[in-house]
C-alpha positions in Angstrom: 0.0 0.0 0.0 1.4 3.4 -1.0 0.4 6.9 0.3 -2.2 7.4 -2.5 -3.9 4.2 -1.6 -4.2 5.4 2.0 -5.7 8.7 1.0 -8.5 6.8 -0.7 -9.5 4.9 2.4 -12.9 6.0 3.7 -12.8 7.7 7.1 -16.1 5.9 7.9 -14.5 2.5 7.1 -11.4 3.4 9.1 -13.5 4.4 12.2 -15.5 1.2 11.7 -12.3 -0.8 11.7 -11.4 1.0 15.0 -14.7 -0.1 16.5 -16.6 3.2 16.1 -20.1 3.3 14.6 -22.0 6.6 13.7 -24.5 7.8 16.3 -26.5 10.0 13.8 -26.4 11.9 10.6 -27.2 15.3 9.2 -27.2 16.8 5.7 -23.5 16.9 5.4 -22.3 13.6 7.1 -22.2 11.4 10.1 -21.7 12.0 13.9 -19.4 9.8 16.0 -18.0 9.8 19.5 -14.5 11.2 19.3 -12.1 8.1 19.0 -9.3 9.7 21.0 -11.0 11.2 24.0 -13.9 10.6 26.4 -17.1 12.6 25.8 -20.8 12.3 26.9 -22.3 13.6 23.6 -20.9 12.9 20.1 -19.2 15.9 18.7 -16.9 14.2 16.0 -18.3 14.9 12.5 -17.2 13.1 9.3 -18.1 14.4 5.8 -18.0 11.2 3.7 -18.1 13.1 0.4 -15.0 15.1 1.1 -13.5 12.4 3.4 -12.6 14.9 6.1 -13.4 15.1 9.8 -13.9 17.8 12.4 -14.1 17.6 16.2 -16.4 20.3 17.5 -15.3 19.4 21.1 -11.6 20.1 20.6 -11.5 22.3 17.4 -9.3 19.8 15.7 -9.9 18.4 12.2 -8.4 17.3 8.9 -8.0 14.1 6.8 -7.3 10.5 7.6 -3.6 11.3 8.3 -4.4 14.0 10.9 -6.8 11.7 12.6 -4.2 8.9 12.7 -1.9 11.5 14.2 -4.4 12.3 17.0 -4.7 8.5 17.6 -1.1 7.6 17.6 0.1 10.9 19.1 2.5 11.7 16.3 2.9 14.4 13.8 5.3 12.3 11.7 3.7 11.6 8.4 5.3 8.2 7.9 4.3 7.1 11.4 0.7 8.2 10.7 0.7 6.1 7.5 2.0 3.1 9.3 -0.6 3.4 12.0 -3.4 3.5 9.3 -1.9 0.5 7.5 -1.7 -1.5 10.8 -5.3 -0.8 11.8 -6.5 -1.6 8.3 -4.4 -4.7 8.2 -2.7 -3.6 5.0 1.1 -3.7 4.2 2.7 -0.4 3.4 5.8 0.3 1.4 8.3 2.4 3.6 10.0 5.2 1.6 13.5 6.1 2.4 13.5 8.9 5.0 17.0 10.3 5.8 17.5 11.6 9.3 17.7 15.4 9.2 20.9 17.0 10.5 20.1 19.5 13.3 22.9 21.7 14.5 22.7 21.9 18.3 23.6 25.3 19.8 26.8 25.2 21.9 26.5 27.1 25.2 29.7 28.2 26.8 30.6 29.9 30.0 27.2 29.3 31.5 26.7 31.1 34.9 23.6 30.8 37.1 23.0 33.5 39.7 20.2 35.4 41.4 17.9 37.3 39.1 18.8 40.9 39.6 19.2 42.4 36.1 17.0 45.6 36.0 16.4 44.8 32.3 15.2 41.3 32.9 13.0 42.2 35.9 11.5 45.1 33.9 10.7 42.7 31.1 8.7 40.6 33.5 7.1 43.6 35.2 5.8 44.7 31.8 4.3 41.3 31.5 2.5 41.7 34.9 5.0 39.6 37.0 6.4 41.4 40.1 10.1 41.0 41.0 9.4 39.0 44.3 7.5 36.3 42.4 10.1 36.2 39.6 13.0 35.8 42.0 11.2 33.1 44.0 11.2 30.7 40.9 13.6 32.1 38.4 17.3 32.7 38.2 19.6 34.8 35.9 21.6 32.8 33.2 24.7 34.4 31.7 26.2 32.5 28.8 28.1 32.8 25.5 26.5 31.3 22.3 28.3 31.4 18.9 30.9 33.7 20.4 28.5 36.3 21.7 27.5 37.1 25.3 23.9 36.9 26.4 21.9 36.9 29.6 18.3 35.7 30.1 15.7 34.8 32.7 16.2 31.1 33.5 13.5 28.7 34.7 14.8 25.3 35.7 13.3 22.0 34.5 13.2 18.6 36.2 16.2 17.5 34.1 18.3 20.6 35.2 18.0 22.4 31.9 16.6 25.9 31.7 14.0 27.8 29.8 15.5 31.1 28.7 13.6 34.3 28.1 14.3 38.0 27.7 12.7 40.8 25.5 14.5 39.3 22.4 15.1 35.6 23.1 12.8 32.7 23.6 14.9 29.5 24.0 16.2 26.8 26.2 19.4 25.4 27.7 19.4 21.6 27.3 18.1 19.2 28.2 14.5 20.0 27.5 11.9 18.7 30.0 9.0 19.5 32.2 9.2 21.3 35.5 7.3 19.8 38.4 6.7 22.0 41.5 5.5 19.7 44.3 3.7 21.0 47.4 2.1 17.7 48.5 -1.3 18.7 47.1 -3.8 16.5 45.5 -4.5 19.1 42.9 -2.1 19.9 40.1 -2.1 22.9 37.8 -0.7 22.4 34.3 0.8 25.3 32.3 2.4 25.5 28.8 5.2 27.8 29.9 6.7 29.3 33.0 5.4 32.8 32.2 1.9 31.4 32.5 2.9 29.7 35.8 4.2 33.0 37.1 1.0 34.7 36.0 -1.0 32.0 37.9 1.1 32.9 41.0 0.3 36.6 40.5 -3.4 35.9 40.1 -3.5 33.6 43.2 -4.6 30.5 41.1 -1.9 28.2 42.4 -2.9 28.5 46.0 -0.7 25.8 47.3 -1.5 23.4 44.4 1.3 21.4 42.8 2.2 22.5 39.3 3.5 21.0 36.1 5.1 23.4 33.6 5.3 21.6 30.1 7.8 24.1 28.9 6.3 23.1 25.5 3.1 21.2 24.5 5.5 18.8 22.8 6.4 17.6 26.4 2.8 16.4 27.3 4.0 12.8 27.0 6.8 13.5 29.4 4.3 14.9 31.9 1.9 11.8 32.0 3.9 9.7 34.5 4.0 12.7 36.9 0.4 13.6 36.5 -0.8 10.1 37.0 -0.9 10.3 40.7 -3.2 13.4 40.9 -6.9 13.0 41.4 -7.5 16.5 39.8 -5.5 18.0 37.0 -6.3 21.7 36.2 -5.2 22.8 32.7 -4.3 26.5 32.1 -3.2 26.0 28.5 -3.2 28.3 25.6 -6.4 29.0 23.6 -5.1 27.6 20.4 -5.1 24.3 18.5 -2.0 23.0 20.3 -3.4 23.8 23.6 -6.7 22.2 22.9 -4.9 19.1 21.6 -2.8 18.9 24.7 -6.0 18.9 26.9 -7.5 16.3 24.6 -4.4 14.1 25.0 -4.5 14.4 28.8 -8.3 13.6 28.8 -7.6 10.5 26.8 -5.2 9.5 29.6 -7.0 10.6 32.7 -10.7 11.2 31.7 -12.8 13.3 34.0 -9.7 14.0 36.3 -8.8 16.7 33.8 -10.4 20.1 34.0 -9.9 22.7 31.3 -9.5 26.1 33.0 -9.1 28.1 29.8 -12.7 29.4 30.2 -11.2 31.8 32.6 -9.6 33.7 29.7 -11.8 33.0 26.7 -10.9 36.1 24.8 -7.2 35.9 25.4 -4.3 33.8 23.9 -3.1 32.6 27.2 -3.1 33.3 30.9 -0.4 35.9 30.8 -2.3 37.8 28.0 -5.2 37.7 30.4 -3.1 39.0 33.3 -1.8 41.8 31.2 -5.3 42.9 30.2 -6.1 43.5 33.9 -3.4 46.2 34.2 -4.9 49.7 34.3 -4.2 51.5 31.0 -2.3 54.8 31.1 -4.5 57.7 30.3 -3.7 59.6 27.1 -6.0 62.5 28.1 -4.4 65.9 27.7 -4.3 68.1 30.8 -5.0 71.8 30.4 
């Protein structure tokens, strides 16, 4: 089976092979329960004529390959094709796929110290994060990269790498991993990045809860063993496709133990964007 053959597979047939039957129909297609998450009412719609799907519960959608990606938790096209062929019990010809060469940045003269730089603290204050909260959880990282000197706010992860931020840089000092902040609480807040975690501290949303900072939604899989012990998982993730997909992934793992808290900031990209919207705006009214 080649890629063109896979594209011709009916989504309805594929879902049937996975054990899912339609629960209803409308003028454009069929309704199913989402095959990759728990839900009480079917919100997964398939248009058989166009052979595309859309999940009204998560906002995700696409063709048979994107569905396979949701099911096997992979964005790799070849892995998606292999998953479809496996479930449809059909052989697939594997094309040659060379490993891409990725140059890794070389950090030199890395120094970790207390966060005291006025420029870095000012950057955080402008994002609504006061210095005392920033200094409680962050450090200053001075380093050399490609022969040039830099400094950034550092947020340590559980593998002793650091997320790096300043007004111009958004990067990380390897290894990349999640950050687990344990307070012996049965509730755990989940954030995409540490700026959102610091925003939750400022807003009083952490309130003694444990926290997991993903440091990238790509790290959801790394967070699952840590989150498994929590009876309640509160997700403060971004209001975008990646954030909704991360919540959906966690719900597939933990069901009703996962609560999506993004309704707190429905008109904002993320929690920090919401925090910044609460700051009083400077008046531009002229005085006479």
